[in-house]
N, C-alpha and C positions, 0 to 999 in steps of 0.2 A: 504494500500500500504506500502511495506517495506521501510526502510530508504534509501537503495541504489537506489531503483526505484524512490523514491521521489527526490533524488538528481539528478539523470539522467534527470528526467522530468523537474526539475527547470532549469538545464543547457540548455536543449533543448529549453525550452520556451524563456529564455533570448537570446540564440543564434539566434533563429528564428526572434524574434522581432528586435534584433540588425541588422540582415540581411535585414529585411524589411526597417529599417531606413536607411541603406546604399544603398538601391536600387536606390536612386535618383542620378541624374547626379552629378558627383563630379567636382567642379571647384576649382582649387588650389588657394592658397592664394597669390602667387606671380603673377605678371603681367608685361608685357613689358612697361617700362616707356619711353624709347627713343631708337632710333637706329641711327647709323652714318655709312653709308649714310642713309637718311630718306627713308621710304617706298615709292616707286613709283617715286623717284626723278630721274632727268636726269643730269648727271655730265659732265662737259667739259673735265675732265681728269680722269685717273684711280686713285682710292684711294689706299693708301698703306696698309690699314687694315680695317676690319669691326668691329665695337664696338656696343655692346648691353647693355643697362642699365635696370635693373628690379626694382620693388618696394620694394624688400627685398633681402637679401643675397641668393645666389643660389649655388648649387653644380654642378660641370661640370666633363666631361670626355674629353679625347683627341680630340674626334670628335664631341663635342657638337655644334660647328658651322661648317657647310659645305657650302662653296661658290661654286656654279656651273655655268659654262659658258653657253652660248646659246646652245652649243652642248652637254650639260649635262656632262661636264668634271670638276673634282675638280681643283680649282685654289688656294687652301690653300698652304701657304708657310711654315706652321708649325702647332703645336698643339694649341688647344684652351687654353687660360690662363686667369686668373683674372688680371685685372688692378691692379698694386701694390697699396696696401692700400684700395682697394675697393672690398669688397666681393659681392657687388650687380652689378658689371660691369665686363663683359667678352669681350675678343677680340681675333681675329685671323689675322695673317699677310697674305697678298696676294702676288701672284707671280708678277714679274715685266712685263711690256709691255703687259698689258691686252688689247685685241681687243675691238672695239666698239660693242655695243649690250646690250641686257637685261640679267642681271645676277640674279640668285636666291640664297637666303640665307635660308637654312633649319637648324633649331636649335632645340635642346632638352636639357633641364636642369632639375635639381631637386630643388624645392623651399625649403626654410629652414624648412617648416613643413612636409617635406619628400614626398610631392606630385610631381610627374614628370609632366612637361608641355612641349609642343612643338609647333612649328608653322613654318611659312615661310613668306618671303617678297621678293620683287624684287627691283632692281635699275638698271638704264641704264647708259652706258658710250657713249657719243656722241649723239646717238639717239636710241629710242626703236627699238627692232627687234623681230622677231619671235624666240621662244625658244622651245626646245624639253623637257624641264624640267617641269613636272607637278607641278603646284602651290600647289595643295592639297597634304597634307602629311598624313601619317598614324596617327591614333589616338594616343594620348600620352600614353595610357595604353591599352594593349591587353585585350579585353573583358573577355576572359577566365581567364587569369592571374589576372586581376583586381578583378574578382568575388571571386576567391580562396583566394587572399590576404585579401579582406575585410572580408570574413568569418572567417579567422584565427584571424584577428585583433579584430573583435567584440567579438568573443568567448574568447579572452584573457581578454577583459574587464569584461565579465561575470565571468570568472574564478577567477580573482583577487578579485572580489566582494565576491564570496563564500569563498575564502581562508581567506581574512582579516576579513570580516564581521562576519563569523561564529566563528572564533577564538576569536574575541573580545567579542562576545556574551557569549561564554562559560566561559571566564576568568572573565568578569565583572559582568555578571548577575547570575552566579552560578545556572543553572537550576538543578532541582531535578534529572534528568537523562540526561547525555550527550551522551549516547550510539548512538541514531539516528543521532546526529550531527557529529560524527566521519566520517560517510560516506560522508557528505557534504564537510567537510574539505579535505578529500582525493580526492574527485572528483574535487574540485577546484585546488588542487596542480597538479594533473596529467593533467588536461585540460590545465592549464597554461604552464606546461612543453611542452606538445605536440604542442600547438599553437606557442610557442616561437621558437621551432625547425623548424616548418613549415614556419614561417616568415623569418627565416634565409635563407631558400632555395628559397622562393618565392620573396624575395626582389629584386634579380637580374632581373628576367623577368618582374617584375612590373616596375622597373625603366627604363629598356631598351625598353619596349613595345613589347617584344617577347612573344611567346606562352608558355604554360606549358611544352612543350617538352624540353625547355632549362633550366629546373629547376635545373638540376645537372651539368650544364656547369661550369667547373672549373674557367674559367675567370670571370663569373658573380658572383660566390661565393666569389672569391678573392676580387672582387670590393666591394661586400657587407661588407665583414669583415674588410675592410680598410676605411669604411665610418662611419659617426657619427651614423646613425641608426643601422648599424651592431655592433658597439661598445656597444650601448645601449642593444641590444639583447643578446650579450655575457655576459654583466654584469647581465642581468636578469637571465640567466641560472646559473651563479655562486651564485646569491642571493637565487635562489630556492633550491640549495644544502644546504645552510645555513638554509633556512626555514624548510627543511626536518628534520634536526637535532633538531631544536627548537620544532617542533611538536612532535617528539619522546620523548624528555625530558619532555615536558608539559603533554603529555598523560600518561607517566609513573607516574608522580606526582599525577595526578588526580585519577589514579587507586588506589593509596595508600591513597586516601582521604586527600592528603596534598597539600598545596598551593605551586605553583612554586616559586623558589627562585627569589628575586628581580633582581639578575644579569641576570637570564634567561628571565624575563619579559623585562628588558632593551634591551637585545639583540633582542627580538622579535619586540620591537618598532623601533629599528634601521633598521631591515630588512624591515618592512612595509614602512617606509619613503623612504628607498633606492629603493624599488620596484617602488614606485610612481615616483621617479626621473627618472627612465628609460623611462617612458612615456613622461615626461615633456621635456627632452633634445632632443627628436626626433619629437616633435610636434611644433605648431606655437608659443607657449610661448617662444621658444628659439630665436625668430626673432621679429623684429619690435621695438617698443618703450618700455622702462622700462623693460628690459629683466629680471633683478633680481627679481623685484616685480612680474612680470608675471610668472616666474618659481615657486616662492613661492606660489602664488595663485593657480597655476595649481596642485601642489602637494597636497595642502590642499583640493582642490576641489575633486581630485580623492580619497583621503583617506576618506573624509566625505561621498562620494558616496558609497564606498565599505563598510564602517562600517554600514551605514544606510540600503542599499539594501541587503547586505549579512545578516545583523542582522534580517531584516524582514523575509528573507527566513528561518532562524533558528527559529524565533518565530513561524512562521506558522507550521513548522515541529513539534515542541514540542506541540503546541496547539492541533494538530490533534492526539496526542497520549492520548487516554482516560484512559489508564491504569496507566499512571503517569502524572496526571494533573500538570500544571505549577503553581508554587507558585506565589501569587500576588506580593510578594517582587521582584521576578525576572522580572516580567512584568513592575513594577514601575521603576526598574533600567534601563531597556532598553528604557522605555519611555523618561527618562532624556537623555540618550545617543542619541536617535533618534532626540530629540528636538535640542540638541547641533549640531548634524550633519547637520540637515536641516538649522539651522542658519548659519553655515559655508558655506553651499552650496549657500545660498541666497547672503551672503556678497561677496564671491569670484565670484559668477556669475554676480553680479552687476558690479564689477570691470572689469571682462573680457568682459562684454558687452560694457562698456564705452570704453575700449581699442580697441575693434573691430569696434565700430561705429565711435567715434570721434566727431560726431555732431548730432543734432536733425534731420537734413535733411536726414541723412542716415537711420533713423528709418523706414520710409515708402518709401524712394526713392531708396533703394537697396534691393536685394534679402536677404542679411544677416539680415537686419533690420526687414523685414516682417516675416522671420522665427523666429527671436528672439521674436517678439510679440506673436506668437503662443506658444512659449516655456513659456513665462511669464504667459499666460492664463493657461497652464497646471500646472505650479508651484502653482498657486492660488488654483486650484482643488486639488493638492497634499496637500497643507496646510489644506484645509478643511477636507480631509480624515484623516490626522494626528490628527486634533482636535477631531474627533469622537473617534479615538483610545485612545487618552489621557483621554477622558471622561470615557470610559469603564474601563480603567486602574485605574482611581481614585475610581470608584465604587468597583472594586475588592479589592483595598487597604482598603476601608471602611469595607468590609466583614472581613478582617483580624484583624482590630483594634477593631471591635465591641465586640467580646467575651472578650477581655481584659478589656473593660470598664464595662461590665455587666456579671460577672461570673455566670455560671449555677450552681445552688445548687446541692449538692450531693443527690443521690437517697436513702437517709436513711429515715426510717419512721419518720414522724413528729408527735409530741404530738397532739392527736385529742380529743376534749372534748366529753364526752359521758354521757348521762342522762338516768337514769332508774327509774322506779316507782315500788315499791315493795308492791303492794296491799294496802288495806285500813288500815290506822294506821301504815303502814310501813315507811321505811326511803327512802327519795330521795337521790340518790347517784350521785355525779359528779366526774368523775375521768379521768385519762389519760391512754391510752394504752401504753404498754412497749414492747420491743422486746421479752422478755421472754414469756410474755403472748401471744403475737402474734403467737409464734411458737406452742402454745398449741391449737390454733383454736379460733373461735369467741366466743364459750361458755365460755371458760376459760378466755377470755379477759373481758367479762362482769362480771364474778364471781370475778376475781381479782380486777377489778376496784371497785366493790361494797364493797368488804372487806376493801380496803384501804380507801375508802371514809367514811365508817362507823367508822373506827378508827380515821380518821382525823377530823370528824365532829360528835362527840357523842351527841351534844345537838340538832341536827336537828330533827324536828318532821314532821309528815305527813302534819300538817297544813302549816308549813314553806315551805315544798316541793310544796304543792298545790298553795301557793302564788307565788312561783318561776315559776311554770309551769301551768298557768291558763287553758290551753287548755285540760289538762288531768284530768280525774275524778277519784275519789277514786274507787279502785277495777278494773279499766280498765287496759288493757295491756299497757306496756310502749311503747310510740310512740312519736317520735320527731315532733314538730310543723312544721319544715322546712325540706324538703328533704336533703338539703345540710348539715344538722347536723349529718348525719350518715356517717361515713367513708366508709362503705360498698357500698354506693350509688354513691358517686362522690369524686374526689380528691380535695385537696385544690386548690384555684385559681392559686397560684404560680406554682403548678405542671402542671396544665392545660396549662398555658402559655408556660412553658418550653417544654412540649410535642409538642405543636403546632409549635413553632419555630424550633424544632429539625427536623420536617418533611419538613418545607417550605424552610429552609436555603439552603440545598443542591440543591433543584430545582432552587432557585433563583440564586445561584452561577453558576449552569450549563447554565442558560439563559445568564448570563453575559459573560461567557467564549465563548459561541457561537456567541454572538454579537461582542466580541472582535476579534474572528477569521474572521468574515465577514468584519469588518472595516479594519483589517490588510491586508486582501486579496485585498480590494479596494485600499488601500494605495500602495501595491506592483504593482498593474496593472497601476495605474496612474504614479507611480514612474518610471516604465519601459517605459511608454509612453514618459516621460520627457527625459529619456536617448536616446530613439529613435530619438526624435527631436534634441537632442544634437549631435548625430552622424551625422545627416544631416547638422547641423550648422558647425561642424568642417570641413566638406568638401565643405564649401561655402566661396567664397572670402569675407573677412571682408569689411564692408561698408566703413571704412576708406581708405583701399587700392583701392577700386573701385572708390571712389570719387577722390582720388589722381591721379589715372590713367586717369580718364576722364578730370581732370583739366590739366594734363600734355599734353594730346592729344590736348585739345583746345588751350593751350598756343603754342604748337608746330605748330599747324595749323595756328594760328594767326601770328606767326613769319615768316612762310614760304613766300617766294615771289612767283610770278607766276611760275608754273612748270607744267609738263605733267605727268599724271598718266596712267600707262599701266598695265592692269590686264588680265591675261590669265586664263580662266575658263574652265576646262574639263566638258563635258556633255555626257550623254548616255541615249537615250530614250528607250533602251531595244529592239530595232529591228535590224535586220542585216544591217550594214552600218549606223546605226543611232547614231553613236558616233563621237566625235571629240573635238575640242576646239573652244572657241570664245574669240578673243582678242579684248579688249575694250580700246581705247585710249581716255582719258578725258583731254582736254586742254582748259585753263591753269590750271584747278583744283583749282579755287578760287571762292569767292562769286561773284555773278553776272552771266553774260552769259558765257556759255562754249560750246565748240565744241566736239561732240562725234563721233567716228568712230568705228564700230563693224565689225570685219572680222571673217568669219567661216573658220577654218582650218580642213580639212577632215581627215579621217583615214590614208590616204597616205601622209599626211604632206602638201598637196597643198591646195590652196584656193578653197572653195566649196560654193555653193549657197543653200539657204534654203527659203521656202515660206515666213517666217516671223521671225523677232526678235523684242521683246518688252523689254524695259528697264525702270525701275523706281527707284527713290531714296527716302529714308525715314530717317529722323533724329529723332531717338527714344527718345533721351534725352529732346527734345523740343516738341515732339508729332507733328512733321511736316511731311506731306506726307501720302501716297506715291505720288510723283510727276512724272508724265509720261514724259519721254524724247521725245516721239513723233518721233521715228526713221522712216526713209523712205528709200526705196531701191534706192541706188545711182548708181547701176550698178556694181556689184562685191563686194560691201560692203553696210552696212546700217549705216546711220548717220543723224546728225542734227547739226545746228549751233545756235540754240536758246534755249538751256537748261539753265534755270535760277534757280540757287540755292541761297536762301536768307541768309543763316547763315553759319558761319564756324563751323567746328566740324567733327566728324567721322560719316559719313553717311552709311546706309546699301543700297547697290546697288543690285537690283534683276533683273536678265536677264532671259527671257523666250525664248527658241529656239523651233520653230515648224518645224519639218522635213517633215511631211505629213499633210493631212487634219485632221487627228485624233491623230497624235503622237506629243507630245511636252514634254518638261522638263524645270523646273525652278531651278536656282542656285542663291545663294547670296554670296556677298563678301562685305567687309567694305573698304571704301575709305576715305581719309582725304581731306577736303576742307579748303583751307587757306582763309584769309581775302582779 
């Protein structure tokens, strides 16, 4: 597969896995801490304003809070504003002389980590009344716009990994051939540019909950460009322009086989850090506790991820090019870089986990904690895969150092002893072959050796020779006693060993390269799985915020006095005329006995009758319930006077409306029960 196709395949793989990771339901990090008036409360006089407090700072628009009368008319006296000095609290003033009845507050804000959230609650003035405002609101994010936004967001993560990781691999590891990696760097740059532009246009529909058809709405684009996420995206585009200049300068230097200048490398490092900051300022690190430390940790986490994952992609690409095998020194350098990156990922991940959890109770008691446990298990598997890669890297390094310790002898002819017997009474000759004689052939070698030996040992006699070579008899042909004595039969042991290792060494190196490829591939797969889990984790409300919200709700419920709770729930069984609303009044809405009245409001707005209404209550935090309310038909409505709720807190109320013998539908709502 060519380098460009490999690059496209890698980007597609990462993008797909990121998309799968983001397919889970996203719950934003901010949550409602308190409201004034309280949800479901009944006031004696009309309030002057409505105030909402969240668990972290939120972004607002002019109509983030909409207060609607029982006739579904807006009663806001002005735009939504932050309470002075409180970025987590918003308010809106109300008109004077509000009539009695049930009012609905529909709200939509953007949490500090850039996720939009929305909801609604009701309060009553004087006494509860019927209302034409549907309590259920549209989802915070339009499904189509949210899917497109997530695709662009996760593809941007994959692109920055390719851009930064491959660039670091080329500059720090000096592979023998950087040609296939140029395609990866370019793919990363272009993908990051395209996704950033897409995010600028998709941000508006994502925040407002509108469909993709409003992607070019000038008002939404203007709102995006004046918000903090929009500023971060614009800064990212400017940094990409600088990154393009850096890549051109660096590529030109590498083509000349020259090292980039220190100033150019310093500029590249600044661009990498600045790119990481554009993510940190728009994510949850910019809100909550210890913001400076969290921002620093987030930047380091993203850089380490990019260097490690992008470097692994570059290493896989080079290892699969058999024509230009990667030098072991390059693999060793990347092994050290990868080890450092994983260490940074673990350290920053531990800090971010502590910041998100806050206590041990949140580990298994919250969704964030349970997903975090899965991520830790995946990280352990990642470290195991990295250990295998480091082992094969060390073996390749040994292959490089071994020849330096034991040099291979030159292939020059070695002096070989040669014995000859020259008939009875002749002379025994021992001599050495020489290159000149070797060129004249075997016969000349023996003759020359015999002549030199005769000159060198004039006193040697046949008897002496016979004593030296007892296995040969006088007059017999000259024959060595051992086959290894003849150079024409076998080579010296040193040459045999050298020839054997020259054949096996390439094969052994090939086996180790293939093993390294497999271990690196496993490392990439596990690493991407870790990133998939991380994307799910970033879309989950931190355990600290979840516990704080639950505690605030319990405290508010405990502090509330006796009050009545009115809930209006739309329903639709899917048959003609099988839709309407059920209004449930719970009084006094506290621990102990309560009275429940459930009234069906038909499609025409009048009171309707149904064969059956069932109502149950569940307290998930204490694993209590479901408790059946035991409603009975009271003639025009269904009710009970003996509903006993044992604990204060936020209960899940489930109502089932049966319109015929076979048609029914169930809906759930959350209600607060005071002490």
